[in-house]
C-alpha positions in Angstrom: 3.2 34.3 -64.5 3.0 34.3 -60.8 5.7 35.5 -58.3 6.0 34.0 -54.9 6.4 37.6 -53.6 5.9 40.4 -56.2 9.3 41.9 -56.5 9.4 45.7 -56.1 8.2 47.9 -58.7 9.8 50.3 -61.0 10.4 54.1 -61.2 9.0 57.1 -62.7 12.7 58.4 -63.4 13.3 55.8 -66.0 16.3 54.5 -66.8 18.2 55.5 -70.0 16.1 53.8 -72.7 17.5 52.0 -75.0 17.1 52.2 -78.7 14.5 49.3 -79.6 12.6 48.5 -82.8 9.9 45.7 -82.9 10.3 43.3 -85.6 9.5 44.2 -89.3 6.1 43.3 -90.6 7.1 42.2 -94.0 7.2 38.4 -93.3 5.2 36.9 -90.8 4.6 33.2 -89.3 1.3 31.3 -89.8 2.5 27.9 -88.3 5.7 26.8 -87.0 6.5 23.0 -87.5 9.1 22.6 -84.8 11.3 19.7 -83.9 13.6 19.2 -80.9 16.1 16.9 -79.6 17.5 17.6 -76.2 20.6 15.9 -74.8 20.0 15.6 -70.9 24.0 14.7 -70.6 25.8 17.2 -72.4 23.1 19.9 -71.8 22.4 21.0 -75.5 19.5 20.7 -78.3 19.4 20.3 -81.8 16.2 21.7 -83.6 14.6 21.8 -86.9 12.2 24.5 -87.7 9.9 24.5 -90.6 7.5 27.6 -90.5 4.8 28.3 -93.1 5.3 31.9 -93.6 3.7 34.7 -95.4 5.6 37.6 -97.3 3.6 40.7 -97.4 6.1 42.7 -99.2 9.2 41.9 -101.3 12.4 41.6 -99.4 15.7 40.3 -99.6 16.0 39.3 -95.6 14.0 38.1 -92.8 14.3 39.5 -89.3 13.6 37.2 -86.3 14.1 36.9 -82.5 17.2 34.7 -81.5 19.3 34.5 -78.4 22.2 31.8 -77.5 21.2 29.9 -80.7 23.6 29.2 -83.5 21.8 28.7 -86.7 23.4 26.2 -89.0 21.5 26.2 -92.5 18.5 28.4 -93.5 16.6 28.3 -96.6 13.4 29.8 -98.0 10.8 27.6 -100.3 8.4 29.7 -102.1 5.0 27.9 -102.8 5.6 26.2 -106.1 9.1 27.6 -106.5 12.6 26.7 -106.1 14.4 26.6 -102.6 17.0 29.4 -102.0 19.7 29.0 -99.3 20.2 32.0 -97.0 23.8 33.4 -97.6 24.2 35.1 -94.3 23.1 35.4 -90.9 23.4 38.4 -89.1 23.3 38.2 -85.3 22.3 41.4 -83.5 23.1 39.8 -79.9 22.3 43.2 -78.0 18.8 43.2 -79.5 18.4 39.3 -79.6 17.8 39.4 -83.3 19.3 37.9 -86.2 19.1 38.9 -89.8 18.8 36.0 -92.4 20.1 37.4 -95.6 18.9 35.9 -99.3 20.7 36.2 -102.8 17.5 37.1 -104.4 14.4 39.1 -103.5 11.6 36.8 -101.9 8.3 37.7 -103.3 4.9 38.1 -102.1 2.9 35.0 -101.1 3.3 31.8 -99.0 6.5 30.0 -98.5 8.4 27.7 -96.1 11.3 28.8 -94.1 13.6 26.1 -92.9 16.1 26.5 -90.3 18.5 23.9 -88.7 20.0 25.0 -85.5 21.6 24.0 -82.0 21.2 25.9 -78.8 22.4 25.0 -75.2 20.1 23.7 -72.3 21.0 26.5 -70.0 20.9 26.5 -66.2 19.5 30.0 -65.8 15.9 29.0 -65.2 14.7 30.8 -68.7 14.2 29.6 -72.2 15.1 25.9 -72.8 16.7 24.8 -69.7 17.8 22.0 -67.4 16.3 21.4 -64.0 18.1 19.2 -61.6 16.2 16.6 -59.4 17.2 13.6 -57.7 15.7 9.9 -58.7 13.9 8.0 -55.8 17.1 6.2 -55.3 19.1 9.5 -54.7 20.7 9.8 -58.3 21.3 13.2 -59.6 19.4 13.8 -63.0 18.0 16.6 -65.2 15.0 17.5 -66.6 14.6 19.8 -70.0 12.0 22.1 -69.4 10.7 25.8 -70.7 9.7 29.2 -69.1 9.4 31.7 -72.1 7.4 34.7 -70.7 8.4 37.5 -71.4 11.1 37.0 -74.0 12.8 33.8 -74.0 11.2 31.6 -76.7 14.0 33.0 -78.8 16.5 31.0 -76.5 14.7 27.6 -77.5 14.4 28.4 -81.5 14.2 31.2 -84.0 10.9 32.8 -83.6 9.0 36.2 -84.0 9.0 36.4 -80.2 6.4 39.3 -79.8 2.9 38.5 -78.3 0.8 40.1 -81.2 2.6 37.9 -84.0 0.4 34.8 -83.3 0.5 31.5 -84.8 -0.1 27.7 -84.9 2.4 25.3 -83.5 3.2 21.6 -84.6 5.7 20.4 -82.1 7.7 17.2 -82.1 10.2 16.1 -79.4 13.0 13.5 -79.8 13.6 12.1 -76.4 14.8 9.0 -74.4 12.2 6.5 -74.4 11.8 6.3 -70.7 11.2 9.9 -70.3 7.8 11.5 -70.3 7.4 14.2 -73.0 4.9 17.1 -72.6 3.7 20.0 -74.7 0.7 22.4 -75.0 -1.5 19.7 -76.9 -2.2 16.0 -76.5 0.2 13.6 -78.0 -1.0 12.2 -81.2 1.7 9.7 -82.3 4.6 8.3 -80.3 7.3 6.1 -82.5 10.7 4.8 -82.3 13.2 7.0 -83.5 14.9 5.3 -86.5 18.6 6.6 -86.0 18.6 5.6 -82.1 16.7 2.9 -80.6 16.9 4.5 -77.4 14.7 7.4 -78.5 11.0 8.1 -79.4 9.4 10.6 -81.3 6.4 12.1 -79.8 4.2 14.5 -82.1 1.9 16.8 -80.6 -1.4 17.8 -82.0 -1.6 21.3 -83.9 -2.1 24.1 -80.9 -4.6 26.9 -81.7 -3.3 30.1 -83.0 -1.2 31.7 -79.9 1.7 33.7 -78.9 5.3 32.5 -78.8 5.7 33.2 -74.7 2.8 30.4 -74.2 4.7 27.5 -76.0 5.9 25.0 -73.6 7.5 21.7 -73.5 8.6 19.2 -70.6 11.0 16.1 -70.9 11.5 14.4 -67.6 10.5 11.8 -65.2 7.0 12.2 -63.6 4.1 10.6 -62.2 0.6 11.9 -62.3 -3.1 12.0 -61.1 -5.6 12.7 -63.6 -9.4 13.4 -63.5 -12.1 15.2 -65.8 -13.8 18.5 -65.0 -17.6 18.5 -65.4 -17.4 19.9 -68.8 -15.2 17.3 -70.1 -11.6 18.6 -70.2 -8.9 15.9 -69.0 -6.8 17.7 -66.3 -3.8 15.9 -65.0 -1.1 17.0 -62.1 2.3 15.7 -62.9 4.5 15.3 -59.7 8.0 14.0 -59.1 8.1 10.4 -59.1 6.6 8.7 -56.2 4.6 11.6 -55.3 1.6 11.3 -57.0 -0.7 11.7 -53.9 0.6 15.3 -53.5 -0.9 16.1 -56.9 -4.4 15.5 -55.4 -5.3 18.8 -54.0 -4.4 20.9 -56.9 -6.3 18.4 -59.1 -9.3 19.0 -57.0 -9.0 22.5 -57.2 -8.4 22.6 -61.0 -11.2 20.4 -61.6 -13.5 22.9 -59.8 -12.0 26.0 -61.3 -12.4 25.1 -65.0 -15.9 25.2 -64.9 -16.2 28.2 -62.5 -14.5 30.1 -65.2 -16.3 28.8 -68.1 -19.4 29.6 -66.5 -18.1 33.2 -65.4 -16.7 34.1 -68.6 -19.6 32.0 -70.5 -16.7 30.7 -73.0 -15.6 27.3 -72.8 -11.9 26.3 -72.3 -10.7 25.8 -75.5 -8.1 22.7 -75.6 -8.7 19.2 -75.0 -6.5 18.7 -71.8 -4.9 20.7 -69.3 -1.6 19.5 -67.5 -0.2 20.9 -64.4 3.3 20.1 -63.4 6.0 20.6 -60.7 9.2 21.8 -62.0 12.1 21.4 -59.5 14.1 24.6 -60.4 11.7 27.4 -61.4 12.2 30.9 -61.0 8.5 32.2 -60.6 5.8 30.8 -58.8 4.1 29.4 -62.0 3.7 30.1 -65.6 0.4 29.7 -67.6 1.7 28.2 -70.8 -1.6 27.2 -72.6 -2.6 23.6 -71.8 0.5 22.9 -69.7 0.9 24.8 -66.8 4.6 24.9 -64.8 4.7 25.2 -61.4 7.3 25.7 -58.3 7.0 22.3 -56.2 5.7 24.4 -53.5 2.9 26.1 -55.4 1.5 22.8 -56.6 2.4 20.1 -54.2 0.5 19.4 -51.0 1.3 16.5 -48.6 -2.1 15.9 -46.3 0.3 15.2 -43.3 3.2 17.6 -44.1 1.6 20.7 -45.7 0.6 23.5 -43.6 -2.9 25.6 -44.1 -1.0 28.6 -45.6 0.4 26.2 -48.5 -2.9 24.9 -49.2 -4.5 28.4 -49.7 -1.2 29.1 -51.5 -1.8 26.4 -54.2 -5.4 27.2 -54.6 -4.6 30.9 -55.2 -1.8 30.2 -58.0 -3.9 27.1 -59.6 -6.7 29.7 -59.7 -4.2 32.5 -61.2 -2.9 30.4 -64.0 -6.1 28.8 -65.0 -7.6 32.3 -65.3 -4.9 33.1 -67.9 -6.2 30.2 -70.2 -8.8 32.7 -71.2 -7.5 36.1 -70.1 -4.0 36.3 -71.6 -3.8 32.8 -73.6 -7.2 33.0 -75.7 -7.1 36.9 -75.7 -3.4 38.2 -75.4 -2.2 41.9 -74.9 -1.1 43.7 -77.7 2.5 44.4 -76.5 4.0 44.2 -72.8 2.7 47.8 -72.2 -0.6 46.1 -71.3 0.9 43.4 -69.5 -1.0 44.5 -66.1 -4.3 44.0 -68.0 -3.3 40.0 -67.9 -1.8 39.9 -64.8 -3.7 42.4 -62.7 -6.9 40.6 -63.6 -5.7 37.2 -62.9 -4.6 38.5 -59.6 -8.1 39.9 -59.0 -10.1 36.7 -60.3 -7.7 34.2 -58.5 -9.7 35.4 -55.3 -13.1 35.2 -56.9 -12.1 31.6 -57.7 -11.0 30.7 -54.4 -13.8 32.3 -52.8 -16.0 30.0 -54.7 -13.9 26.9 -53.9 -13.2 27.5 -50.5 -15.5 30.2 -48.9 -14.1 29.2 -45.3 -10.9 30.9 -46.3 -12.3 34.4 -45.8 -9.9 35.0 -49.0 -11.3 38.8 -49.8 -10.3 39.9 -46.2 -6.8 38.5 -47.1 -6.8 40.2 -50.5 -6.6 43.6 -48.7 -3.5 42.8 -46.7 -1.8 40.5 -49.4 -2.4 43.0 -52.5 -4.1 46.1 -51.8 -2.3 47.4 -48.9 1.5 46.3 -50.5 0.3 48.2 -53.6 -0.8 51.1 -51.7 2.7 51.0 -49.8 4.6 50.9 -53.1 2.8 53.5 -55.2 3.3 56.0 -52.6 6.8 56.3 -53.4 8.1 59.0 -55.6 9.7 56.1 -57.5 6.7 54.3 -58.2 5.2 54.3 -61.9 1.9 54.0 -63.6 0.2 50.7 -64.2 0.8 51.1 -67.8 4.3 51.5 -68.7 6.0 51.9 -72.3 8.5 49.3 -72.5 10.5 48.2 -75.5 14.0 46.5 -75.1 13.7 43.0 -73.3 15.4 44.1 -70.3 12.6 46.6 -69.7 10.0 43.9 -70.1 11.1 42.0 -67.1 11.0 45.2 -64.8 7.4 45.7 -64.9 6.8 42.1 -63.5 6.3 43.9 -60.3 3.7 44.7 -57.3 2.3 47.7 -59.3 1.4 45.4 -62.5 -0.1 42.5 -60.1 -1.3 44.1 -57.1 -2.2 47.6 -57.9 -3.8 46.1 -61.2 -5.8 43.6 -59.0 -6.9 46.4 -56.5 -8.2 48.8 -59.3 -9.8 46.2 -61.1 -11.7 44.8 -57.8 -12.7 48.8 -57.2 -13.8 48.7 -61.0 -15.9 45.4 -60.5 -17.5 47.2 -57.5 -18.1 50.2 -59.4 -19.8 48.4 -62.4 -21.6 45.6 -60.7 -21.2 41.8 -61.1 -24.0 41.4 -63.7 -22.6 44.1 -66.0 -18.9 43.4 -65.4 -19.3 39.8 -66.6 -21.5 41.0 -69.5 -18.5 43.1 -70.6 -16.2 40.4 -70.0 -17.8 37.9 -72.4 -18.1 40.6 -75.0 -14.6 41.4 -74.8 -13.1 37.8 -74.9 -15.5 36.7 -77.8 -14.5 39.9 -79.7 -11.0 39.3 -79.4 -10.8 35.3 -78.9 -7.4 34.2 -80.8 -6.3 38.1 -81.3 -4.5 40.8 -79.3 -6.3 43.6 -77.5 -5.2 46.5 -75.4 -6.3 48.1 -72.1 -8.7 50.6 -74.1 -10.4 47.5 -75.6 -11.4 46.3 -72.2 -12.7 49.6 -71.2 -14.8 49.8 -74.1 -16.6 46.5 -73.8 -17.2 47.2 -69.9 -18.2 50.6 -70.8 -21.0 49.7 -73.3 -22.0 46.8 -70.9 -22.7 49.4 -67.9 -23.4 52.6 -69.4 -20.8 53.9 -67.1 -17.7 56.3 -68.4 -15.1 53.6 -67.5 -12.4 54.7 -69.9 -12.6 58.3 -68.1 -12.5 56.7 -64.8 -10.0 54.1 -65.2 -7.5 56.2 -67.2 -6.9 58.2 -64.3 -5.7 54.9 -62.3 -3.8 53.3 -65.0 -2.0 56.1 -66.8 -0.7 58.2 -63.9 1.1 56.7 -60.8 0.0 57.1 -57.3 -3.3 57.5 -55.8 -5.2 60.1 -53.4 -5.7 60.5 -49.9 -9.3 61.6 -49.1 -9.3 64.0 -46.3 -13.0 63.8 -44.5 -14.8 66.2 -42.1 -18.4 66.1 -41.0 -20.9 68.3 -39.5 -24.1 67.5 -38.0 -27.1 70.1 -39.2 -30.5 69.0 -37.2 -31.1 65.3 -38.3 -28.3 65.2 -41.3 -25.0 64.8 -41.4 -22.8 66.9 -44.0 -19.6 65.2 -45.2 -17.0 67.0 -46.8 -14.5 65.2 -49.0 -11.6 66.6 -50.5 -8.6 64.6 -52.6 -4.8 65.1 -53.1 -2.0 63.0 -54.1 -0.9 60.7 -50.9 3.1 60.7 -50.5 5.1 58.5 -48.5 7.2 61.3 -47.5 4.1 63.7 -46.2 1.7 65.9 -47.8 2.0 66.4 -51.6 3.4 70.1 -51.9 4.1 70.4 -55.9 2.2 73.1 -57.9 0.6 70.6 -60.1 -1.7 68.1 -58.2 -2.9 65.3 -60.0 -6.3 63.9 -59.2 -8.3 60.7 -59.5 -11.7 59.7 -60.6 -12.7 57.9 -57.1 -15.9 55.9 -56.8 -16.5 56.9 -53.2 -19.2 54.7 -51.0 -20.2 55.7 -47.4 -21.8 53.6 -44.6 -23.2 54.6 -41.2 -23.3 52.4 -38.0 -26.8 51.3 -38.9 -25.7 49.1 -41.7 -21.7 48.7 -41.4 -21.4 46.5 -44.2 -23.6 48.2 -46.9 -23.0 51.6 -48.4 -25.6 53.9 -48.1 -24.5 56.4 -50.5 -22.0 56.2 -53.4 -20.8 59.1 -55.3 -17.9 59.5 -58.0 -15.5 62.3 -57.0 -14.4 63.7 -60.2 -13.0 67.0 -58.8 -10.8 67.9 -55.8 -13.8 68.2 -53.2 -17.3 67.2 -52.9 -19.9 67.9 -50.3 -22.6 65.1 -49.4 -25.7 65.3 -47.3 -26.7 62.1 -45.8 -30.4 62.5 -44.4 -31.4 61.1 -41.2 -28.3 60.3 -39.6 -28.5 60.9 -35.6 -25.7 62.4 -33.6 -24.7 59.4 -32.0 -24.3 57.3 -35.3 -20.7 57.2 -36.8 -20.2 57.2 -40.5 -17.5 55.4 -42.4 -15.9 56.2 -45.9 -14.8 53.1 -48.0 -16.9 50.1 -46.5 -15.2 47.0 -47.5 -12.1 48.8 -48.2 -12.6 48.5 -51.8 -11.6 52.1 -53.2 -7.8 52.4 -53.9 -7.1 55.2 -51.5 -5.9 56.5 -48.2 -8.4 58.2 -45.8 -7.6 60.9 -43.4 -10.6 61.4 -40.8 -11.0 64.6 -38.8 -10.4 63.9 -34.9 -14.0 63.6 -33.9 -14.7 61.1 -36.9 -11.7 59.2 -36.0 -13.0 59.1 -32.4 -16.1 58.1 -33.0 -15.1 55.0 -34.9 -12.6 53.5 -32.3 -15.3 51.8 -30.3 -16.3 50.0 -33.5 -12.9 48.5 -33.5 -13.1 47.5 -29.7 -16.5 46.4 -29.6 -16.1 44.6 -33.5 -19.2 46.3 -35.0 -16.9 47.4 -37.9 -16.5 44.6 -40.2 -13.0 42.8 -40.3 -11.9 44.4 -43.3 -12.7 47.9 -42.1 -10.8 47.6 -39.0 -7.8 46.3 -40.9 -8.0 49.3 -43.3 -8.4 51.8 -40.6 -5.2 50.8 -38.5 -3.3 50.3 -41.7 -4.4 53.9 -43.0 -3.3 55.2 -39.9 0.1 53.5 -40.0 0.8 54.8 -43.3 0.1 58.3 -42.2 2.5 57.9 -39.1 5.1 56.8 -41.6 4.7 59.8 -43.6 4.7 62.0 -40.6 1.0 63.2 -41.0 0.2 62.1 -37.6 2.2 60.6 -34.5 3.5 57.0 -34.4 2.2 56.9 -30.9 -1.5 57.6 -32.2 -1.0 54.2 -34.0 0.4 52.4 -30.8 -2.8 53.5 -28.9 -4.9 52.1 -31.7 -3.2 49.0 -31.9 -3.7 48.4 -28.0 -7.4 48.8 -29.1 -7.4 45.5 -30.9 -6.9 43.3 -27.7 -10.1 41.4 -28.3 -9.4 41.3 -32.0 -10.6 37.5 -33.5 -9.8 37.7 -36.9 -6.7 36.3 -38.5 -6.1 38.6 -41.3 -6.6 41.8 -39.3 -3.9 40.4 -36.8 -1.8 39.7 -39.7 -1.7 43.2 -41.0 -1.3 44.5 -37.3 1.6 41.8 -37.1 3.1 43.2 -40.5 3.3 46.8 -39.2 4.5 45.8 -35.9 7.5 43.9 -37.9 8.2 47.0 -39.7 8.2 49.2 -36.4 10.3 46.6 -34.5 12.7 46.8 -37.6 12.9 50.5 -37.5 13.5 50.7 -33.8 16.3 47.8 -33.9 18.3 51.2 -34.7 17.7 52.4 -31.3 18.6 51.4 -27.9 15.1 50.4 -26.8 14.3 47.8 -29.1 13.5 45.5 -25.9 10.5 48.1 -25.1 8.9 47.6 -28.3 9.5 43.7 -27.9 7.4 44.0 -24.7 4.5 46.0 -26.5 4.4 43.1 -28.6 4.3 40.3 -26.0 1.5 42.4 -24.2 -0.5 42.7 -27.3 -0.3 39.2 -28.4 -0.5 37.4 -25.1 -4.3 37.4 -24.5 -5.1 36.0 -28.0 -2.0 33.4 -27.6 -3.6 32.4 -24.7 -7.0 31.9 -25.7 -5.9 29.9 -28.8 -3.5 27.6 -26.9 -1.0 25.5 -29.0 -3.1 22.6 -29.8 -6.1 22.7 -32.4 -9.6 22.3 -30.9 -12.7 20.5 -32.5 -14.4 22.1 -35.0 -11.7 24.6 -35.6 -10.9 25.6 -39.2 -8.4 26.7 -41.7 -8.4 30.5 -40.1 -7.7 29.7 -36.6 -4.9 27.4 -37.7 -3.4 30.3 -39.6 -4.0 32.6 -36.5 -2.3 30.1 -34.3 0.7 30.0 -36.1 0.8 33.7 -36.6 0.3 34.3 -32.9 2.8 31.7 -31.6 5.4 32.9 -34.0 5.2 36.4 -33.2 5.2 35.7 -29.1 8.2 33.3 -29.5 10.4 35.8 -31.6 9.5 38.6 -29.3 10.8 36.4 -26.5 7.7 35.7 -24.7 9.0 33.3 -21.8 6.3 30.6 -21.8 5.9 30.2 -25.2 9.9 30.1 -25.8 9.8 27.2 -23.1 6.9 25.2 -24.9 8.6 25.8 -28.3 11.9 24.2 -26.9 10.1 21.3 -25.4 8.3 20.6 -28.7 11.1 21.1 -30.9 13.0 18.4 -29.1 10.2 16.0 -29.1 9.8 16.5 -32.8 13.5 16.3 -33.5 13.6 12.7 -31.5 10.8 11.6 -33.4 8.6 11.3 -30.2 5.9 13.8 -31.3 6.2 15.3 -34.9 4.9 18.7 -35.1 1.8 19.8 -36.8 2.6 21.5 -40.3 1.0 24.5 -39.0 3.2 24.8 -35.9 6.5 24.2 -37.6 7.2 27.6 -38.9 6.6 29.1 -35.5 8.3 26.7 -33.5 11.5 26.5 -35.9 11.6 30.4 -35.8 11.2 30.6 -32.2 14.1 28.1 -31.0 16.5 29.4 -33.6 15.7 33.2 -32.5 17.0 32.0 -29.1 19.1 29.4 -30.0 22.9 28.7 -30.5 25.2 26.6 -32.8 23.8 23.2 -32.0 20.0 24.5 -32.5 21.2 25.8 -36.2 23.0 22.4 -36.5 19.9 20.4 -35.7 17.9 22.7 -38.1 20.4 22.3 -41.2 20.1 18.5 -40.4 16.1 18.6 -40.6 16.6 20.5 -43.7 18.9 17.6 -45.1 16.7 15.0 -44.4 13.5 16.8 -45.7 11.9 15.2 -48.5 9.4 17.8 -49.1 10.2 21.1 -50.7 7.9 22.9 -48.6 9.7 21.7 -45.5 13.2 22.8 -47.2 11.8 26.0 -47.7 10.2 26.3 -44.5 13.3 26.0 -42.6 15.1 28.2 -45.4 13.0 31.2 -44.3 13.6 30.9 -41.0 17.3 30.3 -40.3 18.0 34.2 -40.4 16.4 34.4 -37.2 19.8 33.3 -35.6 21.5 36.0 -33.6 25.2 35.2 -33.2 27.3 36.8 -35.9 29.4 33.5 -36.6 26.3 31.4 -37.1 24.8 34.2 -39.2 27.6 34.1 -41.4 27.4 30.0 -41.4 23.8 30.6 -42.7 24.9 33.3 -45.6 27.5 30.6 -46.7 24.7 28.0 -46.6 22.4 30.1 -48.8 24.8 29.7 -51.6 25.6 25.9 -51.2 24.1 23.2 -53.5 21.9 22.2 -50.6 19.6 25.3 -51.6 17.8 25.3 -54.7 18.9 28.2 -56.7 15.5 30.1 -56.9 15.3 29.9 -52.8 18.8 31.5 -52.0 17.1 34.5 -52.1 14.8 34.0 -49.3 17.6 32.6 -47.1 19.5 35.8 -47.6 16.5 37.9 -47.2 15.7 36.2 -43.9 19.1 37.2 -42.4 18.5 40.6 -43.4 15.0 40.7 -41.8 16.3 38.6 -38.6 18.2 41.0 -36.9 20.2 44.5 -37.0 23.4 42.4 -37.4 21.8 40.1 -39.8 21.0 42.9 -42.3 24.6 44.4 -41.8 25.9 41.0 -42.9 23.3 40.3 -45.6 24.5 43.2 -47.2 28.1 42.7 -46.8 27.4 39.4 -48.3 25.6 40.6 -51.4 28.3 42.9 -52.2 31.2 40.2 -51.5 29.3 37.7 -53.9 27.9 39.9 -56.2 29.3 38.6 -59.4 28.0 35.2 -58.6 24.4 36.4 -57.4 24.2 38.6 -60.6 25.6 35.9 -62.9 22.8 33.6 -61.3 20.0 35.7 -61.7 20.7 38.2 -64.4 17.7 39.8 -66.0 15.1 37.9 -64.2 12.9 39.4 -61.3 14.8 37.4 -58.6 17.6 39.9 -58.5 15.3 42.7 -58.0 13.8 40.6 -55.1 17.3 39.8 -53.5 18.2 43.5 -53.7 14.9 44.9 -51.8 15.3 42.0 -49.0 18.8 42.7 -48.6 18.6 46.8 -48.1 14.9 47.8 -47.4 15.4 47.6 -43.7 18.4 50.4 -43.4 17.5 53.6 -41.6 20.2 55.9 -42.0 21.2 58.4 -45.0 24.8 57.2 -45.1 23.6 53.7 -46.2 21.2 54.8 -48.8 24.4 56.6 -50.3 26.4 53.6 -49.8 23.4 51.6 -51.7 23.2 53.9 -54.5 27.0 54.0 -55.1 27.6 50.3 -55.1 24.8 49.8 -58.1 26.4 52.8 -59.9 29.4 50.8 -60.1 27.8 47.2 -60.4 25.1 47.5 -62.8 22.0 45.7 -62.7 19.7 46.7 -65.7 16.9 44.6 -64.5 16.9 46.1 -60.9 17.5 49.8 -61.6 14.1 51.0 -60.7 14.2 48.7 -57.4 17.6 50.2 -56.1 16.1 53.9 -56.7 12.9 52.6 -54.5 15.1 51.1 -51.9 17.3 54.3 -51.7 14.0 56.1 -51.2 12.8 53.7 -48.6 15.9 53.8 -46.6 15.5 57.9 -46.5 12.0 57.4 -45.4 13.0 55.2 -42.6 15.5 57.6 -41.6 13.4 60.6 -41.6 10.7 58.7 -39.6 13.1 57.6 -36.9 14.6 61.0 -36.5 10.8 62.3 -36.2 9.3 60.0 -33.8 11.9 58.2 -31.8 11.7 59.9 -28.6 7.9 60.0 -28.8 7.8 56.4 -29.1 10.1 55.7 -26.6 8.3 58.2 -23.6 5.1 56.1 -24.7 6.5 52.7 -24.4 8.2 53.8 -21.0 4.9 55.4 -19.7 2.3 52.6 -20.7 1.7 50.2 -18.0 0.1 47.3 -20.0 -1.7 44.3 -18.3 0.9 42.2 -15.9 2.6 39.9 -17.9 1.5 36.3 -17.9 
């Protein structure tokens, strides 16, 4: 699964564990013969299961997973024996299990288990569910689609719904004859259904041996584009009717990606075809079902005219992520959800490798640092973080580990490991792992063994310090010049968001550390494995005027605290750009997090930020902008919020002027992203010339005289709304209604919260729950309000409390509920609010978000402490500094 934004991670103070037992092993499936007949009018389905099973020890009952399904009849036919009817079905709803009881003992050996059942096509975006769409003529219709990961195949058919209980599947779907029916494999037979002339029976080829969570079927109306990869795999991208063109970009990416992975893993793609399909109502970003990958429309569809550069990049990454799973996850699957991070961390790392191969001009690895690496560091510094590997049992606990620790920290430590091993040995180890465990299940340790054997390095020992304990180190660095040599002193301790680690027991990590000097800033001149608390390293022939930098490429998963003199010597490298972009970004990000933790003053960071005035790199600006956003949100709780806006205007004006509003010949992807970022930042901060130009262009856009280019829409919409009135909001809602593309609807939904007037904020919140917003997108509308302003934050939190029942019912159990909570309360900055949030969720249970709530409370308290500590100094600095005259 890929999320749009990973929801927040889970806590070390685990919520109460529910008693949980895995399924008994006395009966297991070999093949599922499954026939389903969905009713797209009444939203129900009928199912027939004939499963070939193996009884390993005599028993008179069979325990399976089953949820929201009614079994009508069940019987057991031993090979060469008489059919025995089950005499009882005992549903354990809390555990999502059913026990079938038989009047006599089922003996060892092969048999067929037959079950007839009925279920509901639900509207909860999980299991076998209905997805609403409009036909080209505007009529409301429904598709029947699936989302099974982690534990929802049991909502579509009774099964052994655990990743290690693999079997083959023969799927048949009985569907209206004018509908498209798809499943994991290719269609082998399509014939009229004898009992109803309006229906057809579609039979699919037998799947390879696979886990239940990867099974999928889709019944709906779609167009497609198709192509063939160089290794002969048929690739199709299915789009809403009339939008086949919008599948072309994803098709191109998929056709380049399959051979890239085949080559990288040295293992061919094992199925004859792969379909990528856009689903209208979809909770996650995408899901890697084997051979039938499902996506949100915005993660798959690209319109050459109306899609912005960041959407293209997002689609490329998501396609790369899901196709990587076809090997890593589908061919070799984790043994249990504890090892989920292996699947997701790995796919979240290699998606960047793949995009870098397809689109070198994206400079995607620098973007990895700001998108995944820094986000993971931020989360993992909390006391309520958790280790990458978490023991989970009950389904509600499984949902909770789909978080930024599994994905982004997972990806970051794999990136560090890849760098430590080297590409050649890494690939050798990966190939051995995939060949050894193909069509089977594996655990984290199995991968370490294969990589250790391939590289001859102590991989298991190094990596267990990163996956089995939470957190990461801060490395304190000092230096001394002795004649022609530089002596570097390193020491590690746990980094905590609340300041220096003080507990008696201090965990330590095995840290691969690399060092470079100003002679060659992009290559390490020295590498060492820091396996104790400190180390001293001598660098020969380093002159006094040369600087030394730790962690070139920002690959090691740790924070750095340099001595004052070392830091001073690095700053000119920021100004003259001799430090590579990723290192400029890392330096700034480290200092920002040290200021939040109270280890340095925020004023020092503001001073450093001013050194970025000549910065040309999009990703460096993007990270700076993010951190300034955090600061601006924090200072909205003071009476000098306007001063930080002025600081932002001064910092962004020069780059804004040099970029201008219109793209120039020869510009590429990154310039387009930078322009959107800078204009949005200036507009939001009230930069006069930007605001005037945005209003002018918005007016021309709305009147149809000059349509805004896709890359300018977000910044312009944001700017006019931030400084707009009820007429602006009405125009925006009208644009939303007219938009034919989900990307444009989402683009508008995300910025609506920028509006300032209290009555209009209320209007936006009510709109969030209306039928005009798809259920999965409500969260980003409410989140946008909470992030838009201080008033917005209060209003959004009140709205969530007032509408809690409806929101919880809508997203129960899924990761969207965690995301909703995080977005609505993370920005508060006083102790009273932390207590209020805590007590609200004590009386309004949200099991799948317990850990998120604890983290949010921790973040609110950290904000409060930061505000108390640094407000006066920041205010003084902002008053004293005389920036360049405003343009």
